[in-house]
C-alpha positions as CSV (number, residue, x, y, z in Angstrom):
1,M,0.0,0.0,0.0
2,E,3.0,2.3,0.5
3,T,3.3,2.5,-3.3
4,K,-0.3,3.9,-3.4
5,L,0.5,6.7,-1.1
6,R,0.2,9.4,-3.7
7,G,-2.2,12.0,-5.0
8,I,-5.2,13.6,-3.3
9,I,-5.6,12.4,0.3
10,P,-8.0,14.7,2.1
11,P,-7.7,15.0,5.9
12,I,-11.2,14.5,7.0
13,V,-12.9,16.7,9.6
14,T,-14.1,14.9,12.7
15,P,-17.8,15.9,13.2
16,F,-18.7,15.9,16.9
17,K,-22.1,16.0,18.5
18,E,-22.8,18.8,20.9
19,N,-21.8,16.6,23.8
20,G,-18.4,15.8,22.3
21,D,-19.1,12.4,20.9
22,I,-18.2,11.5,17.4
23,D,-21.1,11.9,14.9
24,E,-20.5,8.8,12.7
25,Q,-23.3,9.6,10.3
26,L,-21.8,13.1,9.5
27,L,-18.3,11.6,9.4
28,R,-19.4,9.1,6.7
29,Q,-21.0,11.9,4.7
30,E,-17.8,13.9,4.6
31,M,-15.7,10.9,3.7
32,K,-18.1,10.0,0.9
33,I,-18.1,13.5,-0.5
34,C,-14.3,13.4,-0.8
35,L,-14.2,9.9,-2.3
36,D,-17.0,10.7,-4.8
37,A,-15.0,13.7,-5.9
38,G,-12.1,11.4,-6.9
39,A,-9.8,11.4,-3.9
40,D,-7.0,8.8,-4.0
41,G,-7.3,8.0,-0.3
42,L,-8.3,9.5,3.0
43,S,-6.6,10.8,6.2
44,V,-8.2,10.8,9.6
45,A,-7.2,12.3,13.0
46,G,-4.9,15.0,11.6
47,S,-5.1,18.7,12.5
48,T,-8.2,19.2,10.4
49,G,-9.7,16.3,12.2
50,E,-8.8,17.6,15.7
51,G,-6.4,14.7,16.2
52,P,-4.8,15.8,19.5
53,T,-8.3,15.6,21.1
54,L,-8.8,11.9,20.1
55,E,-8.2,8.9,22.2
56,D,-6.6,5.7,20.8
57,D,-10.0,3.9,20.8
58,E,-11.4,6.8,18.8
59,L,-8.7,6.5,16.2
60,V,-9.7,2.9,15.8
61,R,-13.3,3.9,15.3
62,L,-12.4,6.5,12.6
63,I,-10.2,4.0,10.8
64,K,-12.8,1.2,10.8
65,I,-15.5,3.6,9.5
66,A,-13.2,4.9,6.7
67,K,-12.2,1.4,5.7
68,S,-15.8,0.3,5.5
69,I,-16.5,2.7,2.7
70,M,-13.1,2.7,0.9
71,D,-11.9,0.1,-1.7
72,D,-8.7,-1.8,-1.4
73,T,-6.8,0.5,-3.7
74,Q,-7.3,3.6,-1.6
75,P,-4.8,4.2,1.3
76,L,-6.1,5.2,4.8
77,V,-3.6,7.4,6.7
78,C,-4.1,7.9,10.4
79,G,-2.7,10.9,12.3
80,I,-0.7,10.2,15.5
81,M,-0.4,13.3,17.7
82,R,1.1,12.4,21.1
83,T,3.5,14.0,23.6
84,C,6.0,11.1,24.0
85,T,7.4,8.2,22.1
86,K,5.7,5.5,24.2
87,A,2.2,7.1,23.6
88,A,2.9,7.5,19.9
89,V,3.9,3.8,19.6
90,R,0.8,2.7,21.5
91,A,-1.4,4.8,19.2
92,G,0.4,3.7,16.1
93,I,0.0,0.0,17.0
94,A,-3.7,0.6,17.6
95,A,-4.0,2.3,14.2
96,R,-2.1,-0.5,12.5
97,D,-4.2,-3.2,14.1
98,A,-7.4,-1.4,13.1
99,G,-6.4,-1.4,9.4
100,A,-4.6,1.9,8.8
101,D,-2.3,1.7,5.8
102,A,0.1,4.4,7.1
103,I,0.5,6.7,10.1
104,M,1.2,10.4,9.9
105,V,3.2,11.3,13.0
106,T,3.5,14.8,14.4
107,P,6.6,15.8,16.4
108,N,5.8,16.5,20.0
109,A,4.6,20.0,20.5
110,Y,4.7,21.0,24.2
111,N,7.3,23.7,24.3
112,V,9.5,22.7,27.3
113,L,9.5,19.0,26.1
114,V,10.8,19.8,22.6
115,P,13.9,17.6,22.1
116,N,16.9,18.2,19.9
117,E,17.4,16.5,16.6
118,E,18.8,13.3,18.1
119,G,15.7,13.1,20.3
120,M,13.5,13.4,17.2
121,Y,15.6,10.8,15.4
122,D,15.0,8.4,18.3
123,F,11.3,9.3,18.3
124,Y,10.7,8.4,14.6
125,S,13.2,5.4,14.5
126,T,11.6,3.9,17.5
127,I,8.1,4.2,16.1
128,S,9.4,2.6,12.9
129,K,10.8,-0.4,14.8
130,E,7.8,-0.9,17.0
131,V,4.8,-0.1,14.7
132,K,6.1,-1.4,11.4
133,L,3.8,0.7,9.3
134,P,4.7,3.3,6.7
135,I,5.3,6.7,8.4
136,I,4.6,10.1,7.1
137,I,6.4,12.8,9.1
138,Y,3.9,15.6,9.8
139,N,6.1,18.6,9.8
140,V,3.8,21.1,11.3
141,I,5.2,22.3,14.7
142,P,7.0,25.6,14.4
143,Q,9.1,25.1,17.5
144,N,10.0,21.5,16.6
145,T,10.6,21.5,12.8
146,I,12.0,18.4,11.1
147,S,14.9,19.6,8.8
148,A,15.3,18.2,5.3
149,E,18.5,16.7,6.5
150,L,16.9,14.8,9.4
151,Y,14.1,13.7,7.1
152,T,16.7,12.3,4.6
153,R,18.6,10.6,7.4
154,L,15.4,8.9,8.6
155,L,14.6,7.8,5.0
156,N,18.1,6.2,4.7
157,T,18.3,4.5,8.1
158,T,14.8,3.3,9.1
159,D,12.6,0.7,7.5
160,Y,9.3,2.6,7.6
161,V,9.8,6.4,7.4
162,A,8.6,6.9,3.9
163,A,7.4,10.4,3.4
164,I,7.0,13.9,4.9
165,K,4.0,16.2,4.9
166,Q,5.4,19.7,4.7
167,S,3.2,22.1,6.6
168,V,5.6,24.6,8.1
169,G,8.0,26.7,6.1
170,G,5.7,26.9,3.0
171,I,6.5,26.0,-0.5
172,Q,10.2,26.7,-0.1
173,A,10.5,24.0,2.6
174,L,8.7,21.5,0.4
175,Y,11.1,22.2,-2.4
176,R,14.1,21.8,0.0
177,D,12.8,18.4,1.2
178,I,12.6,17.2,-2.4
179,M,16.0,18.5,-3.3
180,V,17.9,17.4,-0.2
181,S,16.4,14.0,-0.1
182,D,17.0,13.6,-3.9
183,N,13.3,12.7,-4.1
184,K,13.9,9.4,-2.5
185,G,10.9,9.6,-0.2
186,K,7.5,11.2,-0.9
187,V,6.9,14.9,-0.1
188,F,3.3,15.8,0.4
189,A,2.1,19.3,0.1
190,A,0.1,21.2,2.7
191,T,0.5,24.8,1.6
192,D,-3.2,25.2,0.9
193,D,-3.3,28.4,-1.0
194,M,-0.5,27.3,-3.4
195,I,-1.3,23.6,-3.7
196,F,-1.1,23.5,-7.5
197,S,2.3,25.2,-7.4
198,C,3.4,22.5,-5.0
199,F,2.3,19.8,-7.4
200,E,4.3,21.5,-10.2
201,L,7.4,21.5,-8.0
202,G,7.2,17.7,-7.7
203,A,5.1,17.0,-4.6
204,A,3.8,13.4,-4.5
205,G,0.4,14.7,-3.7
206,A,-1.3,16.5,-0.8
207,I,-2.7,15.8,2.6
208,S,-4.1,19.3,3.2
209,A,-7.3,20.9,4.5
210,I,-8.2,22.5,1.2
211,L,-8.6,19.1,-0.2
212,S,-11.5,18.4,2.2
213,V,-13.2,21.7,1.7
214,F,-12.8,21.7,-2.1
215,P,-12.2,18.1,-3.1
216,E,-13.4,18.4,-6.7
217,E,-11.2,21.4,-7.4
218,S,-8.2,19.8,-5.7
219,C,-8.6,16.6,-7.7
220,M,-8.8,18.7,-10.8
221,M,-5.6,20.6,-9.9
222,W,-3.8,17.3,-9.4
223,K,-5.0,16.1,-12.8
224,Y,-3.9,19.4,-14.5
225,A,-0.4,19.1,-12.9
226,G,0.0,15.6,-14.3
227,E,-1.1,16.7,-17.7
228,G,1.2,19.7,-17.8
229,K,-1.8,22.1,-18.0
230,H,-0.2,25.0,-16.1
231,D,-2.7,27.8,-17.1
232,E,-5.7,25.8,-16.1
233,G,-4.2,24.8,-12.8
234,I,-3.1,28.3,-11.9
235,R,-6.5,29.6,-12.8
236,L,-8.2,27.2,-10.4
237,Q,-5.6,27.9,-7.6
238,N,-6.2,31.6,-8.0
239,S,-10.0,31.2,-7.8
240,L,-9.6,29.6,-4.3
241,Y,-6.9,31.9,-3.0
242,K,-9.1,34.6,-1.3
243,K,-11.5,32.0,0.1
244,W,-8.7,30.2,1.7
245,Q,-7.1,33.3,3.2
246,S,-10.3,34.0,5.1
247,L,-9.8,30.7,7.1
248,G,-6.4,31.5,8.5
249,G,-5.8,31.8,12.3
250,N,-6.2,29.9,15.4
251,Q,-9.1,27.4,16.0
252,F,-8.6,26.2,12.5
253,P,-11.1,23.3,12.7
254,I,-14.0,25.5,13.7
255,R,-13.3,27.8,10.8
256,I,-13.3,24.9,8.4
257,K,-16.6,23.6,9.8
258,Y,-18.2,27.0,9.4
259,A,-17.0,27.2,5.8
260,L,-18.4,23.7,5.1
261,K,-21.7,24.9,6.5
262,L,-21.7,27.8,4.1
263,L,-21.2,25.2,1.3
264,G,-24.2,23.2,2.5
265,R,-22.3,20.5,4.4
266,D,-23.0,19.7,8.0
267,A,-19.7,18.9,9.7
268,G,-21.1,19.0,13.2
269,Y,-19.5,20.6,16.2
270,C,-15.8,20.9,17.3
271,R,-14.7,19.3,20.5
272,S,-14.3,21.5,23.6
273,P,-12.5,23.9,24.2
274,I,-12.8,24.9,20.5
275,T,-16.5,26.0,20.9
276,Y,-16.8,29.7,19.8
277,L,-16.0,31.4,16.6
278,P,-16.3,35.3,16.8
279,E,-18.9,36.9,14.7
280,E,-16.3,39.1,12.9
281,D,-14.5,35.9,11.8
282,K,-17.8,34.4,10.5
283,K,-18.4,37.6,8.6
284,R,-15.0,37.5,7.0
285,I,-15.5,33.9,5.9
286,R,-19.1,34.6,4.6
287,E,-18.0,37.6,2.6
288,S,-15.3,35.5,0.9
289,F,-17.2,32.2,0.4
290,L,-20.4,33.8,-0.7
291,A,-18.9,36.5,-3.0
């Protein structure tokens, strides 16, 4: 399945009920919307899916729901966002046993616990040895970035580190990952507002929130990139730029869910404490999405 880790892999929102329980009906709807649009796979429990709020048993539920509506050619990526190696290994094994095809592992984020590069090497190499499932490094923590050099070292010295999702540092960091690693692994794009440009630079695909909000347009941009249709891809990227800019800021999942509501899709509630979106933020999103 590692060879199929490519293309459009939307990170699905996790719809919650008002009491904080997962709303499985709405979750299935969101998954189906993305798959029907032509997505190559799905990702659960990432940042868009409020992964840090999910327990291991909830990761298992998300995986089993996703696998029940996917076919055997479509990879399922599960996010692992934990504060220590032991917890990440435990969550990774739970995801593997539930049927995940790969895990997307975030560096630990708590500021006083951020290790040096050797600590992060131990983190990912230990997960590789213990979980034995393809690993996508989720490079998203500003105070704990994974350098292109460390990524390349992990590619060359572990059995299961296979890719990186480049979310911090923008399109320049994505290009550096590709160049330093000599394109040995797979570099996934997550610069939402320049996603087509990332494809043209050689990204192996994307695992990025814009794919979940605009799945049809994202699949089309991936197709255009593969066909060398630069003008068509740039035109579509440009058409989404202002909409995406309106979603920036903290409490990202609640902004995404509000945007989906404007598009006629019920993505449920966010899990506490992400419970309130100021009216001025709603107004900005409405003005952009309904223009």
